[in-house]
C-alpha angles and dihedrals in degrees: 000000000000090000090051091051092050092049092050093046091051089049091052092046091051091049092049090050093047092050090056093048099042142319122317123217094247140000114281094193127059126192106197119187104207100179143012095206119101139180094221132054104222119197094219095049133055099187091111090062096056101081127235101248116138095011117160118279127224092251090052090052090051092052092046094056093043086060096037107037103146106083115128096193126032125186116194116198146151144129092319111326093208091065087074108093090211098046096118090052090046092052091047089052091051094049097044093051098045110077093174095047112130101158132035118179137172139172122229137189086223094225097129100054101169094045094046093049092048090048093051091049089053092049091052091053088059092072095242106167097226136013126181124186125188118199110204117236118164104181146329114317099281094042094046093049092047091053094043094040092219126114112229093020093123095051091046093050095048091046091052091048092049092050093047090046089067090061095058116136138147085281100045136048134168130201141183110243121207123191110207114219140142087273093068102027112164093007102105099098092034087057092052091050091048091055091046088061086065099031107028096186094054110141127209089242087066090068124079116193129197135162128248114256134189122237130174095201100040117023093018088215104127089148093061110129115240113262111264127242094252090064091050090049090054089050092052092050091047092052092051092052097041098061127197141299123196105233132112093242094046089049092054091049092051091048091051092049094047093049096043096086092055091049093049093047096051104022088229125108112247091213132065112261113265097179113146088008102065103003142014132198119210120185124214093266092053096257112149117219129187097238 
């Protein structure tokens, strides 16, 4: 199993390097949106309003990966993936049909603690080389629950993170993910301190930070106000304090975070488009989008 993991990691590293030097023969990363349903009602996202009619079935997912088995990195997302009653079977189908798969990752609202923990334990029994989970947390308790519009959402998310944290291993890691927006302006470091009241040894590396973006075909939030400078200043300070890890995935995350301010300021991507060369985005009704 160790040899398999090393081979898959080297394959992913080579594909990442090739994508930054030129154009690869096929996407190495897949973002697959498996549901539009969600158990929160976030202010910066309208996915939960779209309805779940016509969403991919388990048998369709199985056929898709039988025909497209060569992804090195797969991100499953929604909505909230754990609202699907068949999500554990869907994940098993993805893993068993992806012989190059090194990394599987997914975000979660963390509202179904027992089910999520049991699901992660089952994924780890599959032998997958690397699993990353991000539990969304967008502020201290009052701010997070105002953004998510669900009472108890903060406690549920922190409890899920704490339970998953106990499962950490060289193959599995879990993070808290904060989306910076005008709804939580100036709250990044207050959020970290709030979690430290519950988990005193929380490290900065356990937080992933991204910025809210608008999308007509995904979030359906074209009216989202552009993230303000204070949020971007918090992100810059966070990056300086967090430091670096040498890993292909960590490198990609740092690059995204460092380029985000320029993108938000201009509305134009600072990198050449690699859609359908490095990555591909497939929505829950099998529509393929460039980014």
